[in-house]
GUMI-41526 format. One record per residue: residue number from 1; residue in three letters; z, y, x of N, C-alpha, C in turn. Coordinates in steps of 0.05 Angstrom, whole numbers. Layout:
> NUM  ala  Z  Y  X  Z  Y  X  Z  Y  X
...
//
This chain:
> 1  unk  3501  853  2638  3479  870  2627  3490  885  2603
> 2  unk  3488  912  2603  3495  929  2581  3470  943  2571
> 3  unk  3462  936  2547  3438  948  2535  3443  955  2506
> 4  unk  3430  975  2496  3431  982  2468  3411  965  2452
> 5  unk  3418  939  2449  3400  921  2435  3417  902  2418
> 6  unk  3405  890  2397  3418  869  2383  3411  842  2395
> 7  unk  3385  837  2397  3376  813  2411  3351  820  2427
> 8  unk  3346  805  2448  3323  810  2464  3297  806  2448
> 9  unk  3298  787  2429  3274  781  2412  3267  804  2393
> 10  unk  3287  818  2384  3283  840  2364  3278  867  2377
> 11  unk  3282  869  2403  3281  895  2416  3254  910  2412
> 12  unk  3232  897  2417  3206  910  2416  3200  920  2388
> 13  unk  3203  903  2368  3197  911  2341  3214  934  2332
> 14  unk  3240  933  2337  3257  955  2329  3250  981  2344
> 15  unk  3243  978  2369  3236  1002  2385  3211  1015  2374
> 16  unk  3190  998  2369  3165  1009  2359  3169  1021  2331
> 17  unk  3185  1009  2314  3191  1021  2288  3203  1049  2292
> 18  unk  3223  1051  2310  3235  1077  2315  3216  1097  2326
> 19  unk  3199  1088  2345  3179  1106  2357  3160  1116  2336
> 20  unk  3150  1099  2318  3131  1107  2297  3144  1127  2277
> 21  unk  3169  1122  2271  3184  1140  2253  3188  1167  2266
> 22  unk  3196  1167  2291  3202  1192  2305  3177  1209  2309
> 23  unk  3153  1196  2310  3128  1211  2316  3108  1206  2294
> 24  unk  3117  1205  2269  3099  1199  2247  3076  1218  2243
> 25  unk  3079  1243  2254  3058  1262  2252  3035  1256  2272
> 26  unk  3040  1239  2291  3021  1233  2313  3010  1205  2311
> 27  unk  3028  1185  2305  3020  1157  2307  3027  1141  2282
> 28  unk  3013  1119  2279  3019  1099  2258  3022  1072  2272
> 29  unk  3040  1056  2261  3045  1029  2272  3033  1008  2254
> 30  unk  3017  990  2266  3008  966  2253  3026  943  2263
> 31  unk  3036  927  2245  3056  907  2253  3044  880  2260
> 32  unk  3024  871  2245  3013  844  2250  2983  844  2247
> 33  unk  2968  845  2270  2978  845  2297  2988  873  2305
> 34  unk  3003  875  2326  3018  898  2334  3001  918  2350
> 35  unk  2998  942  2340  2986  964  2356  2994  991  2344
> 36  unk  2992  1011  2361  2997  1039  2353  2970  1054  2353
> 37  unk  2965  1069  2331  2940  1084  2329  2947  1113  2323
> 38  unk  2928  1131  2330  2932  1159  2324  2928  1165  2294
> 39  unk  2943  1184  2283  2941  1191  2255  2918  1211  2250
> 40  unk  2912  1228  2270  2890  1248  2267  2864  1233  2270
> 41  unk  2847  1233  2249  2822  1218  2251  2803  1230  2272
> 42  unk  2789  1213  2286  2770  1222  2306  2744  1229  2292
> 43  unk  2728  1246  2304  2702  1253  2292  2682  1229  2295
> 44  unk  2664  1228  2277  2644  1207  2277  2627  1208  2302
> 45  unk  2625  1185  2315  2610  1183  2340  2627  1186  2365
> 46  unk  2653  1192  2362  2670  1195  2386  2674  1168  2399
> 47  unk  2674  1167  2426  2682  1143  2441  2712  1138  2436
> 48  unk  2718  1113  2429  2746  1105  2423  2759  1095  2448
> 49  unk  2782  1105  2455  2797  1096  2479  2820  1079  2471
> 50  unk  2821  1055  2481  2843  1036  2476  2854  1025  2502
> 51  unk  2880  1026  2504  2894  1015  2527  2917  998  2518
> 52  unk  2933  989  2536  2956  972  2529  2966  957  2553
> 53  unk  2986  941  2548  2999  925  2569  3026  917  2560
> 54  unk  3041  904  2578  3068  897  2571  3086  921  2566
> 55  unk  3105  918  2548  3124  939  2543  3144  940  2566
> 56  unk  3160  961  2566  3179  966  2588  3170  988  2607
> 57  unk  3146  999  2602  3135  1020  2619  3135  1047  2604
> 58  unk  3149  1049  2582  3148  1073  2565  3153  1099  2581
> 59  unk  3138  1120  2574  3120  1123  2551  3092  1111  2553
> 60  unk  3084  1102  2577  3059  1086  2579  3061  1061  2561
> 61  unk  3043  1056  2544  3019  1069  2536  3022  1083  2508
> 62  unk  3041  1073  2493  3043  1082  2465  3049  1112  2464
> 63  unk  3063  1123  2483  3069  1151  2484  3045  1169  2489
> 64  unk  3022  1157  2496  2998  1172  2503  2976  1169  2481
> 65  unk  2984  1160  2458  2966  1158  2435  2967  1184  2420
> 66  unk  2943  1196  2415  2942  1221  2401  2917  1236  2408
> 67  unk  2914  1259  2397  2890  1276  2402  2888  1284  2431
> 68  unk  2865  1279  2443  2860  1286  2471  2868  1264  2490
> 69  unk  2876  1240  2480  2883  1219  2498  2875  1192  2486
> 70  unk  2893  1174  2481  2885  1148  2470  2882  1148  2440
> 71  unk  2864  1132  2430  2861  1128  2401  2880  1105  2392
> 72  unk  2886  1086  2409  2904  1064  2402  2915  1052  2428
> 73  unk  2939  1040  2425  2951  1025  2447  2962  999  2436
> 74  unk  2960  978  2452  2968  951  2444  2992  943  2462
> 75  unk  3016  943  2451  3040  935  2468  3045  905  2466
> 76  unk  3048  893  2489  3058  865  2490  3088  865  2492
> 77  unk  3099  841  2494  3128  839  2499  3134  850  2527
> 78  unk  3160  851  2534  3168  863  2559  3153  850  2582
> 79  unk  3138  867  2597  3123  858  2621  3103  835  2615
> 80  unk  3094  833  2590  3075  812  2582  3051  824  2569
> 81  unk  3028  815  2577  3003  826  2566  3002  823  2536
> 82  unk  2990  843  2522  2983  840  2494  2961  818  2491
> 83  unk  2957  809  2467  2938  788  2462  2912  799  2452
> 84  unk  2890  784  2455  2864  794  2447  2862  802  2418
> 85  unk  2877  788  2400  2876  796  2372  2887  824  2367
> 86  unk  2906  832  2383  2916  859  2380  2894  880  2387
> 87  unk  2881  875  2409  2860  893  2418  2836  893  2399
> 88  unk  2829  870  2388  2807  869  2369  2813  883  2343
> 89  unk  2838  880  2334  2846  893  2309  2847  923  2313
> 90  unk  2857  932  2336  2858  960  2342  2830  972  2343
> 91  unk  2812  958  2356  2785  968  2358  2772  970  2331
> 92  unk  2776  950  2314  2764  951  2287  2775  974  2271
> 93  unk  2801  980  2275  2814  1000  2259  2806  1028  2267
> 94  unk  2801  1033  2293  2798  1061  2301  2770  1068  2311
> 95  unk  2753  1048  2315  2726  1054  2325  2711  1071  2305
> 96  unk  2697  1092  2316  2685  1112  2298  2656  1116  2303
> 97  unk  2643  1097  2315  2614  1098  2318  2604  1104  2346
> 98  unk  2622  1110  2364  2614  1116  2392  2619  1094  2412
> 99  unk  2629  1071  2402  2636  1049  2420  2665  1051  2429
> 100  unk  2674  1031  2443  2702  1029  2452  2702  1027  2483
> 101  unk  2720  1043  2494  2726  1041  2523  2754  1031  2527
> 102  unk  2756  1007  2538  2782  995  2544  2791  1005  2572
> 103  unk  2816  1015  2573  2828  1023  2599  2849  1002  2606
> 104  unk  2844  988  2628  2860  964  2634  2873  967  2662
> 105  unk  2899  962  2663  2912  960  2689  2906  933  2702
> 106  unk  2902  933  2728  2893  908  2741  2917  889  2746
> 107  unk  2924  875  2724  2942  853  2725  2928  829  2712
> 108  unk  2933  805  2722  2917  782  2713  2916  779  2683
> 109  unk  2940  780  2670  2941  776  2641  2927  797  2626
> 110  unk  2931  822  2634  2917  844  2620  2886  841  2623
> 111  unk  2877  836  2647  2849  833  2652  2837  811  2636
> 112  unk  2850  788  2635  2839  765  2621  2838  770  2591
> 113  unk  2859  781  2579  2860  785  2550  2842  807  2541
> 114  unk  2840  829  2556  2822  850  2549  2793  841  2552
> 115  unk  2788  823  2571  2761  813  2575  2753  796  2551
> 116  unk  2771  779  2541  2766  763  2518  2760  781  2494
> 117  unk  2776  802  2490  2772  820  2468  2745  834  2470
> 118  unk  2738  842  2494  2713  857  2498  2689  840  2491
> 119  unk  2691  813  2495  2670  795  2488  2668  789  2458
> 120  unk  2690  793  2444  2691  785  2416  2688  808  2396
> 121  unk  2694  833  2405  2690  855  2387  2660  859  2382
> 122  unk  2653  868  2358  2625  871  2351  2613  897  2360
> 123  unk  2629  917  2366  2619  943  2374  2613  944  2403
> 124  unk  2596  963  2411  2590  967  2440  2616  975  2454
> 125  unk  2620  964  2478  2645  970  2492  2641  968  2522
> 126  unk  2658  982  2537  2659  982  2566  2688  981  2574
> 127  unk  2693  975  2600  2721  973  2610  2723  989  2636
> 128  unk  2745  1004  2638  2752  1017  2663  2777  1003  2674
> 129  unk  2775  992  2698  2797  978  2710  2811  996  2730
> 130  unk  2837  1000  2725  2853  1018  2742  2867  1001  2764
> 131  unk  2864  1008  2789  2876  993  2811  2884  1013  2833
> 132  unk  2903  1030  2827  2909  1053  2844  2932  1047  2864
> 133  unk  2944  1023  2863  2967  1018  2880  2960  1010  2908
> 134  unk  2963  1030  2927  2954  1025  2954  2975  1010  2971
> 135  unk  2997  1001  2959  3015  984  2974  3003  957  2980
> 136  unk  2983  950  2965  2969  925  2970  2942  930  2983
> 137  unk  2933  912  3001  2906  916  3013  2884  911  2993
> 138  unk  2861  923  2998  2838  919  2980  2831  889  2979
> 139  unk  2837  875  3000  2830  846  3002  2849  828  2987
> 140  unk  2870  839  2975  2890  823  2960  2875  804  2940
> 141  unk  2886  780  2937  2873  759  2922  2866  768  2893
> 142  unk  2883  784  2880  2877  793  2853  2870  823  2852
> 143  unk  2867  835  2876  2861  863  2876  2886  880  2874
> 144  unk  2883  905  2876  2906  924  2874  2915  927  2845
> 145  unk  2941  932  2842  2951  935  2815  2946  963  2804
> 146  unk  2945  964  2777  2943  990  2764  2971  1000  2757
> 147  unk  2978  1024  2767  3005  1034  2763  3003  1063  2751
> 148  unk  3018  1082  2763  3021  1108  2751  2996  1124  2748
> 149  unk  2976  1118  2764  2950  1131  2762  2936  1127  2735
> 150  unk  2946  1106  2721  2934  1100  2694  2936  1124  2676
> 151  unk  2958  1138  2677  2962  1162  2660  2940  1182  2665
> 152  unk  2934  1187  2690  2914  1207  2697  2886  1199  2686
> 153  unk  2880  1173  2689  2855  1163  2678  2854  1167  2648
> 154  unk  2875  1160  2634  2876  1162  2605  2874  1191  2596
> 155  unk  2887  1209  2610  2886  1238  2603  2858  1249  2606
> 156  unk  2846  1245  2629  2820  1257  2634  2798  1245  2617
> 157  unk  2799  1218  2613  2780  1205  2596  2784  1214  2567
> 158  unk  2809  1217  2559  2815  1226  2532  2802  1253  2526
> 159  unk  2804  1271  2545  2792  1297  2542  2762  1295  2541
> 160  unk  2750  1279  2558  2720  1276  2558  2711  1265  2531
> 161  unk  2724  1244  2521  2716  1233  2495  2720  1253  2473
> 162  unk  2741  1268  2474  2746  1288  2453  2724  1310  2453
> 163  unk  2713  1314  2477  2692  1335  2480  2664  1324  2474
> 164  unk  2662  1298  2468  2636  1287  2459  2621  1271  2480
> 165  unk  2633  1265  2503  2619  1248  2523  2614  1221  2511
> 166  unk  2590  1210  2518  2584  1183  2506  2597  1161  2523
> 167  unk  2593  1136  2514  2606  1114  2526  2599  1110  2555
> 168  unk  2573  1112  2561  2564  1108  2589  2576  1129  2607
> 169  unk  2576  1154  2598  2587  1176  2614  2617  1172  2618
> 170  unk  2632  1163  2597  2660  1158  2600  2666  1136  2620
> 171  unk  2650  1115  2619  2653  1093  2638  2650  1103  2667
> 172  unk  2628  1118  2672  2624  1128  2699  2646  1147  2708
> 173  unk  2655  1164  2689  2677  1183  2695  2702  1168  2702
> 174  unk  2709  1148  2686  2733  1132  2691  2734  1119  2718
> 175  unk  2711  1107  2725  2709  1095  2752  2712  1116  2774
> 176  unk  2702  1139  2769  2704  1160  2790  2733  1170  2793
> 177  unk  2747  1173  2771  2775  1181  2772  2791  1160  2787
> 178  unk  2786  1135  2781  2800  1113  2795  2795  1114  2825
> 179  unk  2770  1119  2833  2764  1120  2862  2777  1144  2876
> 180  unk  2785  1164  2861  2797  1188  2872  2827  1189  2868
> 181  unk  2839  1167  2860  2868  1166  2854  2881  1144  2870
> 182  unk  2905  1150  2881  2920  1130  2896  2950  1134  2891
> 183  unk  2964  1112  2889  2993  1112  2883  3008  1092  2900
> 184  unk  3034  1097  2904  3051  1078  2917  3080  1085  2909
> 185  unk  3096  1063  2906  3124  1067  2896  3144  1055  2914
> 186  unk  3169  1064  2910  3193  1053  2924  3216  1050  2905
> 187  unk  3231  1029  2908  3254  1024  2890  3280  1024  2905
> 188  unk  3301  1035  2892  3328  1034  2903  3344  1012  2890
> 189  unk  3336  1004  2866  3348  981  2852  3325  966  2838
> 190  unk  3331  942  2830  3313  927  2813  3317  937  2784
> 191  unk  3302  925  2766  3307  929  2737  3318  904  2725
> 192  unk  3329  906  2701  3340  883  2687  3325  879  2661
> 193  unk  3310  857  2659  3296  851  2634  3316  838  2615
> 194  unk  3316  847  2589  3335  837  2570  3335  806  2567
> 195  unk  3312  794  2568  3310  765  2565  3324  750  2589
> 196  unk  3322  762  2613  3334  749  2636  3363  756  2639
> 197  unk  3370  781  2633  3399  788  2632  3410  795  2660
> 198  unk  3394  796  2680  3403  803  2707  3380  815  2722
> 199  unk  3386  829  2745  3364  841  2760  3343  821  2769
> 200  unk  3318  829  2770  3297  811  2778  3297  805  2808
> 201  unk  3309  823  2823  3313  818  2852  3338  834  2861
> 202  unk  3348  826  2884  3373  839  2894  3367  857  2918
> 203  unk  3380  880  2918  3379  898  2941  3407  905  2949
> 204  unk  3412  905  2976  3438  913  2986  3442  943  2982
> 205  unk  3467  951  2985  3474  980  2982  3457  998  3000
> 206  unk  3450  988  3024  3436  1004  3043  3407  994  3047
> 207  unk  3395  984  3026  3368  975  3027  3350  988  3006
> 208  unk  3325  989  3011  3305  998  2991  3281  980  2992
> 209  unk  3266  979  2971  3242  961  2969  3217  979  2968
> 210  unk  3200  976  2989  3177  993  2992  3152  978  2980
> 211  unk  3136  993  2964  3112  982  2953  3115  966  2928
> 212  unk  3135  973  2911  3140  957  2887  3118  962  2866
> 213  unk  3115  942  2848  3099  946  2825  3115  957  2802
> 214  unk  3106  953  2777  3120  964  2754  3130  942  2736
> 215  unk  3131  917  2745  3140  895  2729  3165  882  2741
> 216  unk  3180  897  2756  3204  887  2768  3199  868  2792
> 217  unk  3174  868  2802  3168  851  2825  3175  865  2851
> 218  unk  3181  850  2871  3187  861  2897  3162  875  2909
> 219  unk  3166  892  2929  3144  905  2943  3136  889  2967
> 220  unk  3123  902  2985  3114  888  3009  3134  887  3031
> 221  unk  3157  902  3028  3176  904  3050  3203  913  3041
> 222  unk  3224  899  3048  3252  909  3044  3260  923  3069
> 223  unk  3269  948  3066  3274  965  3089  3302  977  3088
> 224  unk  3314  985  3110  3339  1000  3109  3335  1026  3094
> 225  unk  3354  1033  3078  3353  1058  3062  3350  1082  3080
> 226  unk  3330  1099  3075  3325  1122  3091  3330  1147  3075
> 227  unk  3329  1170  3088  3331  1196  3074  3306  1202  3058
> 228  unk  3309  1220  3039  3287  1226  3021  3262  1235  3036
> 229  unk  3265  1252  3056  3241  1262  3071  3226  1239  3085
> 230  unk  3241  1220  3097  3228  1198  3110  3214  1180  3090
> 231  unk  3226  1176  3067  3214  1160  3046  3188  1172  3037
> 232  unk  3189  1198  3031  3164  1212  3022  3143  1210  3043
> 233  unk  3150  1214  3068  3129  1213  3089  3116  1185  3091
> 234  unk  3132  1164  3086  3120  1137  3087  3101  1133  3063
> 235  unk  3110  1142  3040  3093  1140  3016  3067  1156  3019
> 236  unk  3071  1181  3027  3048  1200  3029  3029  1191  3051
> 237  unk  3039  1180  3073  3021  1170  3094  3002  1149  3084
> 238  unk  3013  1131  3067  2996  1109  3056  2974  1120  3038
> 239  unk  2981  1140  3021  2962  1153  3004  2941  1169  3020
> 240  unk  2951  1183  3040  2933  1200  3056  2913  1182  3071
> 241  unk  2922  1159  3081  2904  1141  3095  2882  1131  3076
> 242  unk  2889  1126  3051  2870  1116  3032  2850  1137  3023
> 243  unk  2859  1160  3015  2842  1181  3003  2829  1199  3024
> 244  unk  2843  1202  3047  2833  1220  3068  2824  1247  3058
> 245  unk  2842  1262  3044  2834  1288  3034  2828  1307  3057
> 246  unk  2807  1324  3054  2800  1343  3074  2815  1369  3070
> 247  unk  2817  1384  3091  2831  1410  3088  2817  1427  3067
> 248  unk  2833  1439  3050  2822  1455  3028  2818  1439  3002
> 249  unk  2820  1413  3003  2816  1396  2980  2837  1403  2958
> 250  unk  2828  1406  2933  2846  1410  2911  2855  1383  2900
> 251  unk  2881  1381  2894  2891  1355  2885  2911  1359  2862
> 252  unk  2915  1337  2848  2937  1335  2828  2958  1317  2840
> 253  unk  2983  1326  2841  3005  1310  2851  3024  1302  2828
> 254  unk  3027  1276  2825  3044  1265  2804  3067  1250  2817
> 255  unk  3092  1258  2811  3116  1244  2819  3127  1230  2794
> 256  unk  3126  1204  2795  3134  1188  2771  3160  1173  2776
> 257  unk  3178  1175  2757  3203  1160  2759  3200  1133  2745
> 258  unk  3216  1113  2755  3214  1086  2744  3234  1080  2722
> 259  unk  3248  1101  2712  3265  1097  2689  3293  1105  2692
> 260  unk  3304  1102  2717  3333  1108  2721  3337  1130  2742
> 261  unk  3316  1144  2749  3318  1165  2770  3319  1192  2756
> 262  unk  3340  1208  2759  3341  1234  2745  3321  1254  2755
> 263  unk  3316  1273  2739  3296  1294  2746  3304  1310  2770
> 264  unk  3330  1314  2775  3338  1329  2798  3329  1316  2824
> 265  unk  3328  1289  2824  3318  1275  2847  3287  1274  2848
> 266  unk  3275  1272  2825  3246  1271  2824  3234  1298  2833
> 267  unk  3247  1320  2825  3237  1346  2834  3242  1350  2864
> 268  unk  3263  1339  2874  3267  1339  2903  3244  1325  2917
> 269  unk  3237  1301  2907  3215  1286  2919  3189  1301  2916
> 270  unk  3185  1315  2894  3161  1331  2891  3160  1353  2912
> 271  unk  3182  1367  2917  3183  1388  2937  3175  1377  2965
> 272  unk  3186  1354  2972  3180  1342  2998  3150  1333  2999
> 273  unk  3140  1321  2978  3113  1312  2978  3093  1336  2979
> 274  unk  3100  1357  2964  3083  1381  2964  3082  1393  2992
> 275  unk  3105  1394  3005  3106  1405  3032  3089  1389  3051
> 276  unk  3091  1362  3048  3075  1344  3065  3046  1351  3064
> 277  unk  3035  1353  3040  3006  1358  3038  2998  1388  3043
> 278  unk  3016  1406  3036  3010  1434  3041  3008  1440  3071
> 279  unk  3025  1426  3087  3024  1429  3116  2997  1419  3127
> 280  unk  2984  1402  3112  2958  1391  3121  2934  1406  3109
> 281  unk  2940  1428  3096  2919  1444  3085  2908  1435  3058
> 282  unk  2923  1418  3044  2914  1407  3018  2925  1426  2997
> 283  unk  2908  1433  2977  2916  1452  2956  2925  1437  2931
> 284  unk  2951  1437  2926  2962  1424  2902  2959  1444  2879
> 285  unk  2939  1439  2862  2933  1458  2840  2943  1448  2813
> 286  unk  2949  1423  2811  2960  1412  2786  2982  1392  2793
> 287  unk  3001  1389  2775  3024  1372  2781  3036  1361  2755
> 288  unk  3051  1339  2758  3065  1326  2736  3089  1312  2748
> 289  unk  3113  1317  2738  3137  1304  2747  3153  1293  2724
> 290  unk  3161  1268  2726  3178  1257  2704  3175  1227  2703
> 291  unk  3189  1215  2684  3188  1186  2679  3165  1180  2659
> 292  unk  3142  1172  2669  3119  1167  2653  3109  1139  2653
> 293  unk  3110  1126  2676  3103  1097  2679  3127  1083  2690
> 294  unk  3144  1073  2673  3170  1064  2681  3171  1034  2685
> 295  unk  3193  1024  2695  3198  996  2698  3226  991  2687
> 296  unk  3229  995  2661  3255  993  2647  3275  1011  2660
> 297  unk  3296  1000  2673  3318  1016  2684  3318  1016  2714
> 298  unk  3294  1012  2726  3293  1013  2756  3298  1041  2766
> 299  unk  3314  1043  2787  3317  1068  2802  3296  1069  2824
> 300  unk  3280  1089  2824  3259  1092  2844  3238  1111  2833
> 301  unk  3217  1114  2849  3195  1132  2840  3170  1124  2855
> 302  unk  3148  1136  2845  3122  1133  2859  3109  1160  2862
> 303  unk  3092  1162  2882  3075  1185  2885  3046  1177  2878
> 304  unk  3032  1195  2864  3004  1192  2858  2989  1217  2865
> 305  unk  2967  1214  2878  2950  1237  2885  2922  1232  2874
> 306  unk  2911  1252  2861  2883  1251  2852  2867  1274  2863
> 307  unk  2845  1268  2876  2827  1288  2887  2813  1301  2863
> 308  unk  2814  1328  2862  2802  1342  2840  2777  1356  2847
> 309  unk  2760  1360  2827  2737  1378  2828  2739  1395  2803
> 310  unk  2720  1413  2798  2722  1431  2775  2722  1415  2749
> 311  unk  2705  1394  2747  2704  1379  2722  2731  1365  2717
> 312  unk  2742  1351  2737  2767  1337  2732  2790  1356  2726
> 313  unk  2790  1379  2738  2810  1399  2732  2808  1408  2703
> 314  unk  2784  1413  2694  2781  1422  2666  2790  1400  2647
> 315  unk  2784  1375  2653  2792  1353  2636  2823  1350  2636
> 316  unk  2835  1354  2658  2865  1352  2659  2877  1375  2643
> 317  unk  2865  1398  2644  2876  1422  2630  2870  1422  2600
> 318  unk  2851  1405  2591  2843  1405  2563  2866  1398  2545
> 319  unk  2866  1408  2520  2888  1404  2501  2894  1374  2497
> 320  unk  2920  1368  2495  2929  1341  2489  2953  1342  2471
> 321  unk  2955  1324  2452  2978  1324  2434  2986  1295  2429
> 322  unk  3005  1285  2445  3016  1259  2442  3046  1261  2442
> 323  unk  3060  1238  2438  3089  1238  2438  3100  1247  2465
> 324  unk  3087  1239  2487  3099  1242  2513  3085  1263  2530
> 325  unk  3061  1272  2522  3045  1291  2538  3032  1310  2519
> 326  unk  3037  1335  2521  3024  1354  2503  3023  1382  2515
> 327  unk  3000  1394  2514  2996  1422  2521  2970  1432  2509
> 328  unk  2968  1458  2506  2943  1470  2497  2937  1467  2468
> 329  unk  2954  1454  2452  2949  1450  2423  2965  1470  2407
//
């Protein structure tokens, strides 16, 4: 294992210190308990958006703290849920009178700890649970995982909250975005967690892992390595089966890298995915390509599709100013 670290134990704190220094105009770091908050104060009565999860998925979630998106993010250790005290402290620090909306990826640790926090904070609060990973059946014992679609939920809800939507409206909107969003990923290599010091699973030179999550876990199937077009068709077929977009439907297409896939390959995958849906009469009116919901140094990518209407399009287009996502400001 070759990593730019001193020790696995010091990695997160040093990284967060560097992140806060690099983006001091946008975020502030609280050390004990650990959370990142926006520096620009929210208006009185604004719904406060708080998310978080294990580190190793950067820029999710800390990179999405700022005006037009999250008010705070709670980072846990690598692939480990943050603790309720982090969420409670963040809520107390940034809540501005409109209540708190927790945005939670559907992983057991995240769900449990955010639920504890939601029961203990004194302000009114609601939770949006993201479960966009269609590689798992709806009947899976713990439900579908929350993956790259989380960014889209955070962006659109961030815009709605910035525009003055109340807590109940934000909760309904978040659930609707989740219902209209589907993702699935494929890996060419595993990732290497610093504490483990070796890949979390092995793949042969001519193998790929279909349906991976974002915590270095295996997918539903190890398959012979295929060409890019065949891979995209398999991913897109799964999303198409789930969302069943009708001809003329406007969509947002997000191609997300897992950390070690260069943009030249991600844009190739976008071209193939766009062609897949355009041939079916689907109108791709918004897009995002890059490494946004990563799995440390995993080579691979995911496709995410969100069905759009006029409201969701306006919310996606609304100004945002964060470390990792910014436009219109």
